[in-house]
N, C-alpha and C positions, 0 to 999 in steps of 0.2 A: 468577453474572453477572460477566463479565470487568471491567466498569467498577468493580466494587467493589474490585478488586485495587489500585486507586490508593490506597486508604486504608491499605494495608499498606506498611511501609517495612522490608523485610528487610535492606536495606543499612545499617541504623542499629542493629544489635545491640550493637556496642561502645559506642555512645552511651548506649543503655539501661542497660547494665551500670554505666557510670560515673555516670550520673544517679541511678539508684536507690541504689546502694551509697554514693555520695558524699554525697547528701542525708541518707541514714540515718546516716552517720558524723557529720555535723554535728548531727543531732538527738541523737545519743549525747553529744556534747560539751555541747550545750545543757542536757540533763537532768542531766549530771554537774555542770555549773556551778551549776545550780539546787539540786541536792541539797546541795552544799557551802556555798552562800551564802544561800539563801532564808530558812531559819529565823532567822539572825542579822539579816537585813535587814528581813524582812517577816513573820516568824513570830509566834507567840502573844506572845512577849516581844521582838519585833523593833523596829527603828527606826520603821517605819510598819506597825504590826500589821494584818494582813489582817482579823481579826475586827472591829476598829473601822471599817475601810474599808467592809466589807459592811454593818455596822449603819447607816452613814450613807447607803448606797445600797441600800436594801432592794429597790428595783425595778431593779436593775442590768440593763441591756438587753443587754450583751455576754454571750455564753454562757460559762459556766464551771461546772465540777463543784463548785466551792466556793460556789456561790450560796446554798445553804441551811446549809452547815456547813463550817467550816475548822478543821483541827488540824494541828500539825506532823507527827503520825504519818500522817495522810491525805496530806499533801504528799509525804512520803518514799515512801509507797506508790505515788503517781502517778509519781514519778521512777523508782522501781524498775521498774515496768511499762514505762515509756518506754525505759529502758536495755536491758531484755531484748528488747523488740520491735525496737528500732533495731539491736541487735547481731545479731539473727537476719537482718535485712535486709542488713546489711553482709556477713554470711556467705553470703547468697544462698539461704537455705533456703526462705522463703516463695515465692520466684520459681520453685521447682521444681514447684509445684502449679498448679492452674488459675489463670487471670488474676485472679479475684476475691480470691484469698488475699493477694497483695501489696497489692491495693487496700484491703482491710480493714485490713491492718497500717499502711499509710501514713495512712489516715483516722483510725486510733486515735492515731497520733503527733500528727497535726494537732489533734485534739480535746483530747488531754491537754495538749499544750504551749499551746494557746490558752487553756485553763482557767487556766494559770499566768500567761500574759502579761496576761490581762484583770483580774487582781487585783494585778499587779506594780507598778502605779503608776509613779512616776518611775524606779524601778530597772529597769523593763522598757520604757521609753519610747524605744527605739532602733529605727531603721529596719530593721535586720537581723532583728528579731524577726518582723515581719510578712512580711519576705522569706522567712524560713525556713518560716513557715506557708503562704504561697502556693506555695512550691516543693514542700513535702511533699504538699499536696493534689493538685497537678498531676501530679507524677511517679508518683503512685499509679495513674494511669490508663494508664501505659505497659504494664501487664499483666505477664505472666510468660513464662518460656522456652517455653511451649507455643504462644504466638502471636507473630506478627510485631509489632514496635513500631507503634503507631497514628501515622500521618503527621500527622493534625490535632493530636494532643497534642504532638508534636515541634515543630510550627510555633508552637504557643502557648507552649512553653518558650522558643523563640527570641524570641517577642514579649516575654516576661518579661525576657530579657537586653537586648533593645532598650530597654525602658522603664527598666531599671536604668542602662544606660550613657548613652543619649541624654538621659534625664532629668537625670542628674548633669552632663552637658555643658551643657545648657541652663541649669541653675541657676547654673553658673559664669559663663557668658557674660552672664547677666542680673544677676549678683551684683556682687561687689567689682571695682573697677577693676583690681586687681592681676592678675586673670585675663585682662583685655583688653590690658594693657600688658606682659604676660609676666613679671611680677616675683613672682608668687605663691610660687614655689619658693625665693625668697630667704629666706622665713620658715617655710614649712610644715614642713619636716623638724625644725625646732627647736621649733615651737610646737604641733605636733600633740598630741592628747590623751595618747597613751602611746608615747613613742619606743621604738624597738627597739635592738638592739646595733649596727646599722649606720647608725642615723639621724644620728649626729654626722658620720660620714664622708660621708654623702650631703649634709649641710648644708654641709660645707666644700668641696664641689666648686666649681670656678670658676663665676661668675655666668653666663657665656655658655652653659654646659651646663644651668644651671637654666632658662634661657629656652628652650632646645631641649626640655627636659623638658615645659614647659608647652605648646609647640607640638605635641609628640607626644601629650600628654594630650588636647588639643582634637581632634586627628586621630582618636585612638582612640575618643573618646566622641561626636563629632559627625558623623563621616564613615563610619567603619568599620561601625557598627551597621546601616546600610542594606544592606550587602553580606552580612549574615548570612542574608538572604532570597534571595540569588542562587543560581544552579545551582552544583553542585560542579564544580571544586574551589575556586571563588571563596569560597563560604560557609565552607569549611574553613579557608582562609587568613585570612578575617576573624575566625573564632573563634580562630585562632592568635594574632592580634594582641591580641585581648582577653585571652587567657590570659597572654601574655608581659607585658603592661602590669600585669595584676593580680599577677603574681609579683614584679614590681618593688616594688609597694606592700606585698606580704607581707614582702619583704626589708628595706624601709626603715621599717616601722612596725608597730603592733599595733592592728588594727581588728576584733577578735573574729573572727567567721566571715564578715564581709562580703566580703572578697576571695576567700576560699576557695569560698564558694557561687557567686560570679560565675564562677570558674574551672570548677567542676563543671557549672554550667548551660550554659556556652559549648559544651560537648561535644554539645549537641543539634544543632549545626550541623556536626558532624564525621562524615562517612560512613565506613564501614569501609574502602573503598579509600584514602581520604585518610589515615586513621589508620595503615593498613598501609604506605603510602608513607613516612610519617615514622618509624614504629616497626614494623619488619618482624616483630617478635614478635606483633603484633596480627594475628589471622587476617583475611584479606580476605573470607572466606566462613565464617561461624561454624557453619553447619549444612549442609554440602555434601550434595547428594543427598536432602535432606528437603523435603517440601512441607507446610508448616504452614498449616492452613486456619483462618482466624479465624471463630469461631462468630458467627452473626447477633446473638445476644443480647449478646455482648461488643461487637460493632460498634455496636449501638444504645446501649449504656451510654457508650462513648467519644464517640460523636457527640453524645449529650445533654450530656455534660460540656463538650464543645467549644463547643456552642451557648451554654451557660450562661456560660462564660468569655468568649466573643466578645461577648455582650450586655453583660456587666459591663465590657468594655473601653471602652465609650463615654466614661465619665467620666474615666479616666486619659488617654485619647487627647485629649480636649478640654483637659485640664489641661496636657499637654505643650506646647501651642501657645498657652496663655493668658499674658497679660502678668502676671497675678498667680499664677504657677505655684506650686502647693503642693509641699512637699518632705516625703517620707515620710508620706504621708497615705492613709488607707483610706476608701473610699466606701460600705462596707457593714459590717455587724456581724460578718461571717464573715472579714473581712480577706483577701479574694480580689481579685486584679487591682488592686493598689495602685499608687500613684505613689511614685517613689524619687528620691533625690538627696542629695548631701552636699557640705559645704564650699563653699557659695555665696560666702562670704567667708573670708579667711584672717586669723587673729589675728597681729598684727605683733609682739607681745611676749608672753613666757611669764611669767605670774604664778602662783606656787605658794602654796597655803595649807599652812602648817606647823603641826602641833599638838604642843604640848609639855606636860609635866607636871612637878610637883615634889612632894617629900615634906615640905617645910618648912612650918612652922606659919604664918609671916608673911612670904611671899616678896616679893622685889623683883627688879630687873633683875640684881643680882649673885648671886641664888640659883642653886642647882643645877637648872637647867631641862634636862630630857632630852626629846629628840625621838622621837616615834613614827615608825617606819619602815613604809612601805607597799610592797606587793609590786611594783606596776607603775609607779606615778607617781614622778617624780623626787623625791629627798630628799637622801640622802648625795651630796655633790658628787663623790666619788671612785668611786662605784659605776657599773659598766657596766649600762645598761638591759638588761633581759631580754626574751627573745622569749616571749610568752604566747599570741598568737593561734594557733589559733582559739578558745582558752579565753577566757572573758569575765570580767574582773575588774570587777564592777559598782560596788563602792565606789570604786575608784580612778578610774573614768570620771566618776562624779558629783563627785569632788573637783576634777576639771579644770574642770567647769562653774561651780563656786562663784565664782571671781573674775570670770567673764563675766556672772553674774547677781547673786547676793548671797550672802554667807556666812550670812545670817539665814534659813536654810531650816529647816523643822521637823525634817527628818530629821537635819540636821547637829547641831542642839542635842541631839537624842536620842542621837546618836553620842557627843558629848562627855559626856553624862550616863552612858552605858555605860562610858566610859573611867574616870570617877570611881568607878564601881562595880566596876571590873575584871571586867566581864562576859566570861566565858570564850568564849561564842559569837562575840562581836564581836572579841575579841583574836585569835582564830584567823584572822580575815580579814586581819590585819596580818603584815608580814614580821618586824617587830621590836617587842617590848614592852620598853621600857627599865626596867621595874620587875618583870620576871619574874613576873607574875601578881599582884603586890601592887597595892593601890589608891592612886593618888596623892591628895594632899590638894587640890591645885589643878591646873587645866589652863588653858592660854591658847592663843590662835590668833594667829599672825603671818603677814604677807604678804611674800613675797620675789619679786624679779625674778630669773629664771634665764636664762642664755644658755649656749650651748655654748662651751667653752674653745677657743681657737685651738690649732694644733699646737704653737706655741712655749710657750703657757701650760701645755699638758699636759706637755710635756717638763720644764718648770721646776718644776711643782708636783705633777704626777700627778693633778690634778683634771680631771674631764671636764666639769664645770659651773662656772660662776662665778655666785655669787648675791649679791644686794644686798638688805638689809632695807629694806622700804618703810614699813610701819606695823603697828599691832596692832589688827585689826578687832574682836577679842573679848578684853577684858582678863582677868586671872586670875579664875577662877570656881571655886566649890566647891559641893558638894551642899547645904551648910547655908546658903549665902549667895545662891544663885541659884535662884529658883523656876523659871526657864526650863529649867534643867538638871535639876531635881529630878523 
C-alpha cells in the first residue's frame, strides 16, 4: 500500500548512522566509567555498598539485575558485556543484519545500564543517566541497514531533543533572576561543577559578551526547538544551532556526556541532502538504485513502540508547561520519556571542599598537612583544569555538591574513613595521594572560596585560581577517635 511508504524515511540514513553509533559510543563511555569507579564507590566495600542498599529495599520497585544478588564480579561482568555490545554497535556490525538484531543489542544496553543506575544511589542521580537510557531504548527501533529509518521513531527522537532543550530553557526562565536579567554567565564559567581548560578564558570575556551568551542560550533553548519539527532545510538549520551551542558548552566545561548526547540526538532532524550540503563527503543518497521494503512485522513493532512513547509523553508534556516544573524526573519505573533541565539557578560563588591528611601523632595548624588532589575538581591553584567529558568523574561531581548541601553526608564520612585506611580502590579515584599509599593518622576538611585569577594575577603569580580559607567544617579526625569515620 502506497500510504505505508510515509512511515519510511530513506532520506535520513546519515541520521540513523550517527544516532545509533553515537549513542552506542556514549554507552561505551558510561560502562567504562562504571567499571573504573563503581566498585570503589558502591561495591561490596564501597562508600555506599549496594548489598546494604538492597537489604534495606528488599522490594525495590525499579528493575535491576542486582535485585537478588550483587557482587563486584557480577558488576564487572555486566560492564564487560555492555562494553562489547556497544563496541559492536559503534562498528556497525549488528546493523548489517535484520532490524531486530540492533534492536536487541540496544535493549540489552538499556537493561544492563538501567540495572546499574537503579542501584547507583546518589552517585548515579544525574539527569544524563536517564537521558542515556531513554536514548538507547528509542534509537534501537531505528532498525538496520536492511530497512529504511522509521519516520515515527525519528520524530520521537526530535521530541526528546525538544524536551531536553526547551525543558532546560523553561527551567532557567522560571529559575534564578540572573537568567532573566542576563547576568548568569557572569558567574557560570567560574562556578560550574567541573571547569575545563578554556573555562577561565570564557569567564574573563567582557560582560557584554556574557549577556549576549545568555540571549543566545535563551534563543537556542526556547525558540529553536520548535523549528526542529519544521520541513527541511529549516529543521536541519535548527539542529545545526543546537549542535553549535552544545559544542560551545563542550569547549567551556565538563558535563559528562550531557552535551555530547544532545549533539548526537540533534542529527535526527538532519536529512541526507542537508548533511551533504554542509559536508559534501556525506552521500546525498546512501543506497542509490535500491528499493528497500520494510516488512510489515517490523512496521508493526516500530508503530507499537511509537504509540507507547507517545502515550508516555503526556506526563512530561504537562510538566513542561507546569508552574511547578520538575527537572530531571522520570514518570515511570522504566525511565522512558522523562523530563529534563539543568541550572535553573547559577551559583554566584565557588566554594571548594579540600581534604588534607597528616602523619603526625598530635597535629595542630602548624603540622605538615598534605592535600589530596582530585582529577577533575579544582584544587592546586596553578593546575590547568582538564577536559574529561564525556567521561564522568562521579566522586568529583559529588564533591561539588557538598558545600551546596552539607558536608555531613554519609558517603563523605565513608570516603574520609577510606582515606584513613589508605584504601587502594578509593585512592585510585584520586589524581594525587600525598602519602604514596601510606595511611595518614589524621584527616581534616577545610572550606575555601575559589575564583579565577585575572590576567594580571596570572602573569604575576602563575596561579589560575585565587583561593581564600573560609572555615574548617570537619576538624582533625582519626579512626580511633571518630566513630563516624570508623
